Every structure is written in C-alpha cells, then in structure tokens.
Steps between C-alpha positions, in 0.01 A plus 500: 500500500417691180630855472238775545451718193497874572400781270446873486236619746527206741494565873802338662709464812851632436799396715812716532798385709427454871178703484164321518298437183304815407182535292537662161385504138690419181492815286668652196820688593569853370676491165821644641534227764676214325455141602802346679701238320509142614213306654137560408334768711186715517452865587289514818319792661465444876186590692513718809853627435450622141846364414586286201788277391605223263437165676634163387223259403606244761440764769136548395185311605138553389308716745176311566629140547759616756307778672408311819852356528662844478259664744578234761876561491491881497306697762664841448291816481651616169448155352132502599462844344647363177255206501212743563618703200484186283144426612398861437656478155308179423173655617541816292624328183241223497359491148724786381798503265830552676769745398816292512749766393738687729527871406798611290805629682392858437202439726686294756576703805832426667489540875784487748425277797771549759815422305349300214338596172175329406191525281142580591185509290307827503170490690193398307131513575449129461793394715604707802871503575605338826788631707812330371728303727851652464666184627322275249538768234879504549509122482316483167743729326815354653397144410397560137717281281751695291355839595753688289335346195142546622539867585732632233268793442575635846790741501701556811515864595789621708518818692798652676411734781716710729374500857555765762774283645689508174450130440395373160259219421434312180147363521324250279139581423424129503666169577808413301372144477199599287667691221769452244606858436833503689803552279776298670842653536771373268736468797592155628335435836636276777305379802639342817266323745189307396310490828136591566534848351781445250323219315197715415718796401711294258190339351353842419829628358507205262133538405561861402788407270808579708822305454570353844786297649417334833693355792382344824681338790305178433540461125188283459280809537650637178372211285147633455626841386753344263205325334326839469799649320734622775873436493688334785784667686740277690596760763386849604829639364436341160146642483621852583789486254279386210197725567447876486263523799490235773215482751520308829229403747605302809365449849697713747805726555741209544387335177526834316858553621605142428363530147714806429812439709518119507700263277410544130272780619359804325800718579732275301293561187462878538678708237461869411148553367353177642173556685378330818147532641439351846129425557548337842334646809797592720607783730646829378850423633518176301384655173735798546796265550408305186462821300844619605680180395313484166573865416864462609544251212345739249155341513160669529270419791128522566305365794146393412321300773145397415173512692265209439472126534547191286165538322564865416847406379349237270241750374755775433331726756786583737576849630868584448688744723826612340790722604853563380608553139217697332622416150501129583146536636388632161694227318299245702167650392382210281609247764311682775192522276516123444528411867291767671209739475685797652857600570625789714841669486585621852839667460830391651599147594345389830171684459328207331618258769365729772167553324463127434553416866244762602246358253557146626486619860155647438386184321636267769339702781174509304501122457565447872204727581274317253593164654427630850168646387384175339604304809326742735183478290507122526553479877230761568243317289500741206495395136842530337338522156280787618808680633664463160187628322490805729869577440455462124218755504708755689817700448725196550356321195775358278584193296777424751253497791244291312751243372677448831183475707326268255802269502498496881126430518530221241793341687735568209837578659717441195758780520558742217753681719681301766465597865877504553533775237226712659674460834834592340353818350336601827829452682684715245228768516526515879879532468445786253286679757758438772774649280322837502372468859141464381296240691280257306296333776227362272755343267693365799184334634418359157859379469474314829177339383640417155817366657297273727299380199824445311637312799193273513483442125853525366757445773308225678479295180866575424599368844275195456666419167844543656407273791366235262824498302715474813293225662474297180877507488513394866256215434713376212798478734330221694478271199723581203416303181806412295502613137399229255405257776125515451434679827725281719621670816868578519713291738766679704779335699624641831787394725435550872806494723688689770855628494775321690457143608164418347293257702211514251494556127190496283449517123141596422303529176218754519224493238249778559359444848628141536827329591525221245848377597703516821834344590605544863840402639547501878830453686434348840697697760576202724670266255524715182276250326346634174131440446340565160129532431312592181139555393330204346448550126121496530486763774479880508475727803272801464624818665172634633644846560569557129163357403316727743697808394420438135130454578490833683673674207249354254215616723645853498524490119137388480391796714690741274367352176141471621427848363491591133748762375203731438360453851451832678562520872232718655657580839829486681351246739461251217870529413606474865304178546659349190851598612437355847390169350803485268741594779353229724579233240849638436578516872390140543713393203806674641440366850482141374854535366648704783341312790545119491243290680574402859492123543540273801748215481220238501342682202831479311537132595150416378519695173523312177850637445657220705360245253637675191856369524678188393652338691250580773610749763613340825269570796753736660505741199241767414513739201298809409491729192360854504531848347636792700493831310686426175672182621429129475588343836572142611513404868623159622437396861704222660318337789572260781245288680437594861517192721227441757766504772619849408499755777434790260178684550296442182355825365353483144608784269235717337471611139795675339656569162838374622536280809814513712708212640343370820144531374289203607193338350301181514412306187329165508615319810842662510637821640772683308745780559669706227875450520618690191340749261638559150359781282607577144349745251547668163352803323227444239534803266143508375367501857700815555342650184153409624558669835618816321185494284284466812672796666470725193133406454417573863671839470298584187177405675586710804598802290169485314311464829679805639405712197139387510480567874635854459247585229218323681577702811509821294159429349363393837453144380505239775716212384402284796 
C-alpha cells in the first residue's frame, strides 16, 4: 500500500498513545517551538480541545477517507464535539484562504489545567473556542516527543512560600517534563529501588542532567538506566560510599529497614557528610529509627515520601513531602525539581511520614467511596457516565476523579499503584490515629474494603501459584524421569521382608505406577520348603491406587491453572467454590493412598495377578499388592482345600484389605480356607513426600477459605 502524502493545511486524524485518534489540522508551529529530532513529524492543531503537538507521520491519517471508520469506533461526547468543530470549520472556510500559522509565543497564552501546563489559542470570531478537556490536554503535553527540546522557550519559575504552619514549599510553575531550564546539582546522586515510582524518578533525574548511580535488588531493572547514562552500584553500601546524596524508594517499612540495616546495606556506606534521603512511604517510628542510625554515623538524613502514581512519576509531576535536615532539603532542590512539581518541607523527622499517611488515607477512602458510588449507580439503573459527568461539573472535579472513573468505565484495571500498597498505607494511617487515641472510622471501613479487594486480587492469586507449585512437585513424584534418558521413568528397587524368621521375602521394582519386576520367596511352614516365583518378563502390574491419586492431583492442577494470572475474582463465593473443588480432588488423591481397596478372596483369586508369575502359582497360593499410606505392601495367603466331608460350617468371608487365617471362600468348584497369612512391606519415600504435599495443600486451601469466609461474613456476603 502506497504511503499517503501529507502537507501543510491537511485535515488529519492524529493518534497519541492509548488515546483514540483525534481530528486535527497540520499547521505551521510558532517559531520558538523547535521540531523534535528523529522521525518525520508534523505540527497538528486538534479540534475541540484547542491543543497542539508534534505527531509522528505514521500516527497520522487523512481526515476524509477515514472519517466514517473513526466515527464508528468512538462514540464519546467530546469526540463528537471535535468532529462537529471540523465540519463547522469546513463550512466556514469553503472557498476562503486558510491561515495556517500558529501565533508567536508572545501571543500564546499558557494556562494551568490541574497540575499540568498547556497551550490554548485565544478566541477568534471565526472559530469559537471549545472547553478544553484537561485529561486529554495533560496527555498531549506529557506524550510530546523530547519536550525539553520542543519547549526550550518556557522557563520554569520557582517560588518558595512560608505557610502559616511554618512549612516551606518549592513549587514549579509548570511540569518539569516540558522544560529544560533546570540546572542540575554537581553532587553525585545515588538511587536505590527501581520499582513503579523509582523508575520514573531516576529517568527524570537523568533527563535533567544529573549524575546518577543506581542499584536494585533485581539487577536486570538497572540495564535500561545504564543505557541512558546511569552508573551501576553493586550494593547499597557501595552506592552510598561513592555518592554525595543517595535516595531510596522501597515498598514498606520492612524493606526500608532491611535496605539500611541489612548485609551490605546503606549504614555500612555512611561516613560523616554522606546524605541519605528515604522516599518510601512508611510510619513515623520507622523513619525516626532510620534517621537516628544514619545520624549516629555522622550522616545527614531527610525523609521525602512522594504523593502520586506511576504516570505522575514518569511525567515528573510528583508532590514531595520532606522533613529532617533543612540544609539537605535545599541541596536536593534540583533533584526535587526534576522529579516533582512541588515539594514541601514539614519540619522535624516523622512529620512527612505522618502527612503522607494522612494524604493516602484520604485518597484511599475517596477511591472506596467512588467505587461504591459507581456500583450503586449501576445496580439502581443509573448511568455511570452521567454520574461521572455530574461529579466533574461540581466541587469534586479533578483529574484524579476523571482518570480513575474513566478507567473503571472502560474496563481498564491496569494498576498504576498496587492495591497492596494502598492497603498498607491505610493500615499505617489507622495505626497513627490509634497512637494518639483518635478514631478513623472512615479509613478503617475503607481499609476493610481494600483489604478484601487485596485478598481477592493479590493473596488469592499468590495462594493459587503456591498450590500449583506444590502440586506440580507432587505430580512429578508419581513418575520421575531420569536425567538424560529421554523421558524414561525411573525404576526403584524395594526389598519387602519382616524381621526374625522371614516366611516371605519380596524384591520389587517400581516404575511410576507399575510393578515391572517382582521376585517372591516363600518358606512353607510345614516342611520348610522354599518356593520362588517371579514376574514374567513381558508383564507389568499397574497399581491402580497410584494411578488414581496422580489423576486427582492433575485434575486439581487443571482447576488452579484454568484462570489467567490477570483474572479478577469478583466475590468471595467464587473463591470458595474453587477451593472446594480443589480440596475435593486432593482429598480423593490422599484417600486413594491411605485407604486400600477392600477385596474378597475370590476377587483376588480371579485377578490377573495370579497369571503374572513364572513358574505359575500353585492353586493353594494367593498374592496381593497394594499401597497403604507411604508403604508398598505384599500379602501372601496359603490355602487348603476344604473336603466335602468336612464338618466345618462353611461361611464365606466378605471384602477386606487383609484377610485373617480361617477365612473361607468358594472359587470355581472348590472351597478354600486360609491357613496362613504373610504380610511384608517397605516405605516408598516419594509416596511419603506426596502425602506431605497433599496435607500442606489442603491446609493452604482451608486457610484461604477461612479468610474469605470472615470477610464475606463482615460484608454480609452469603458464600452459600
């Protein structure tokens, strides 16, 4: 297909990231907006939003040939308004020359939309300005390729203001990501922890020219930043010892303590004058303890947890709450400007941790309320989209509200902040309230809800993965391939005998679920005659108990793996049903090994086992193999024929695992009585392992069921 040629003035559909194609026009950019380097792109003015951006040519399509296609896939109100604006533009400009020049930067009005700087054309008579969409507006600016080059004319203004509380904030007048005016510190920067937040922070530090050394527990995450110019530290101690200021951002209090106090940790690299900035969201007690040990070694300490999510971290739009060493806070100025839009200094160590937990408590409670509101709207027949529109026109309007609700309505549940971390922060915030005897009932309710969500989404899948690993290991125990044998099943030899004067001795070869060899020696009690029998070479005896147990285990594994790792359980009832089904299969597998089948003597006599041996078994000998718990058992019955003239009362024996001497039965035309019973056994180690795996798995299932039942009862869910 030939490439479509585009030129100045063309109407186009422009595609940015995950947003739908949007109608726009190729125009001349202002002179002070330089074209990005790299692939060919055009400067596009978008209809309806009055935004503009550089768009790569492969993300552009001509307007008219693709109009019907685009209208079919996008039914949004704002999109329709944009299409209407295009049609109005075409009607008014029909037969007229078009002005294809964007005004110079002196006439471009910069407007702040929420937390993001953008551009907006001044109103004109010929083209009325539509209300801009802050969410789309934010996206355009954050996605512009190499924005620091495109917007060099924008200078970042900082203001330091003292509030009534005595706290200080350094605020950026626009996003760090869209300017290049930051002068990076000449100090060497270290960064520990490249998770959801840390990765974006380090990326922005590097973009703004800082010298950064990185370390992460999983070293592979460092590779991308090494390619971007970062240096690699082998341990936290090495990073701290070679850098002037070291930042850290990890998941929870335990991780924060381990990073500082653990082997090759931060504390081992601290020397007088070394600076450590902990950006983790933890409780005040944890951060105070870390500050004390750092300062005791002559180091300087600052806590600086951040408010935001992964996207804001990537965009350099975090809010930083700092406390501790005021001089260190000022030394971190260029770093904070690179990673965030605003930073606050809140005084002594512990204040930032407390404030961060309060902020996250409010956010977590707010999200729980939003989710309940959307659900209530749905079940009462109200439009969820209308609810969102109403909220966005009122006092609750915010980018946070719009983004979260739109993601929910579109079925986009990709996390930019994991549920387990929200639940952790709520738990710490509630503990903070408890420490000062201040109740936080709303947060407690939200915590219960978030914890239940975390249980359904995080812990359930963690338990399912653990169960899969255990049961796969159990399944392998039933048939162990030997290394280098092309998948052949390992053969294991067992000697079955009793202590003392052995009447029976057996040497068995077990291969998976089959006996492939058996040598049985029997000493006849009457005349001490030795009888020897062995399996024929072409025969194997399947142990049905092992085969059945393995089948039940594989069925349990299938049930566990039948759901994708991203599958979301909706209710506790769904989890309970799954656990019941898995436990049923595991119980059956265990019972097949622990409870041998009960057989009558005629059933043993008529089984194919009697025909397996050479020489053939005499008619007065019966043998039986079975599994009992973790043991392989062999039973040999010696019989004598009951004569028709006998005065004994004939009473056939019923089914049993082990028949006693004196048991009678009729087979063919003869009646027999058991005269002697010989039983020998030996332990099969891997059967013992399998039984342990079954027990552990059943306990895990029951523990998960108990947790789900408690939460289901709390939320008045009916599990059955």
